[in-house]
Every structure is written in C-alpha cells, then in structure tokens.
C-alpha positions in Angstrom: 0.0 0.0 0.0 1.5 3.4 -1.0 2.3 5.9 1.8 -0.1 8.8 2.3 0.9 12.3 1.1 2.2 14.6 3.8 -0.8 16.9 3.3 -3.2 14.1 4.1 -1.3 13.1 7.2 -1.2 16.8 8.4 -4.9 17.3 7.7 -5.7 14.0 9.5 -3.6 14.9 12.5 -5.3 18.3 12.7 -8.8 16.8 12.4 -7.9 14.2 15.1 -6.8 17.0 17.4 -10.0 18.9 16.8 -12.1 15.8 17.4 -10.3 15.1 20.7 -10.9 18.7 21.8 -14.6 18.4 21.1 -14.8 15.0 22.8 -13.0 16.3 25.9 -15.2 19.5 26.1 -18.3 17.4 25.6 -17.2 14.9 28.3 -16.6 17.8 30.8 -20.0 19.2 30.1 -21.7 15.8 30.4 -19.9 15.2 33.7 -20.9 18.6 35.0 -24.6 18.0 34.0 -24.6 14.5 35.6 -23.1 15.8 38.8 -25.3 18.9 39.0 -28.6 17.0 38.4 -27.5 13.9 40.4 -26.6 15.9 43.5 -29.6 18.1 43.1 -31.9 15.0 42.9 -30.2 13.3 45.9 -30.4 16.4 48.0 -34.1 16.9 47.2 -34.9 13.3 47.9 -33.0 12.6 51.1 -32.8 16.1 52.6 -35.9 18.0 51.4 -35.2 21.7 51.7 -37.7 24.0 53.3 -37.8 27.8 54.0 -34.5 29.6 53.6 -32.8 26.4 52.5 -34.6 26.6 49.1 -33.2 30.0 48.4 -29.7 29.1 49.6 -29.8 25.9 47.5 -30.7 27.9 44.4 -28.0 30.5 45.0 -25.4 27.7 45.6 -26.4 25.9 42.4 -26.1 29.1 40.4 -22.6 29.8 41.9 -21.6 26.2 41.4 -22.7 26.4 37.7 -20.8 29.6 37.1 -17.7 28.3 38.9 -17.5 25.0 37.0 -18.8 26.1 33.6 -16.5 29.1 33.3 -13.2 27.1 32.8 -15.0 24.7 30.3 -16.4 27.7 28.4 -12.9 29.2 28.2 -11.5 26.0 26.8 -14.3 25.8 24.2 -13.8 29.4 23.2 -10.0 28.8 22.9 -10.6 25.7 20.7 -13.0 27.6 18.5 -10.6 30.6 18.2 -7.7 28.3 17.2 -9.8 26.7 14.4 -10.9 30.2 13.3 -7.4 31.5 13.2 -6.2 28.5 11.2 -9.0 28.9 8.7 -8.2 32.6 8.2 -4.5 31.7 7.6 -5.6 29.1 5.0 -7.8 31.6 3.3 -5.0 34.2 3.3 -2.6 31.7 1.8 -5.1 30.7 -0.9 -5.8 34.3 -1.8 -2.1 35.1 -2.1 -1.4 32.0 -4.2 
C-alpha cells in the first residue's frame, strides 16, 4: 500500500486534534450536568429543603454552575478561536497564491 501524502497526514492529525478537543469538552459538560442533576436529585430526595434552605440551595447551584462552567467555556472558546485563526490563515494563503 502506498504511503499517504504529507498533506493528508497533516490534515488527518489536525482533524484528530479537533475531534479530541470536542470530545473532551463534551465529556466535561456531560460530567458537569450529571453531577449537577444527580446531586440536586439526591439532596431533594433525602434532605428535602424548606424555608430559607430553598433560596440558599438555588444560590449555591447558580454559583456552582458559574464556577464550574467558566473554565469549560474558556476551553471551548479557545478551541473555536484556534480553528478560526487556522481557517483565516488558509484563506489568506489561498488568496495570495
């Protein structure tokens, strides 16, 4: 079987990297959602909140969501930005050539 051209290998490596980034970001989001909903369900079932506990619980869930989703959102933004910059570089190269 003949060897693949270097362009195909480079493109395959780049696409594999992007796929891994998407998979990792999706895994983090899934883990966050499972933890958030699982803990919320367990707390409501075994320790039903009443009175001020309901308000405190909602505030803590919002703060937990912000604190845990912010790093994930930053990673997703960085990954999208890298893809965008590489696409612009390819467009510029094609326009010059």
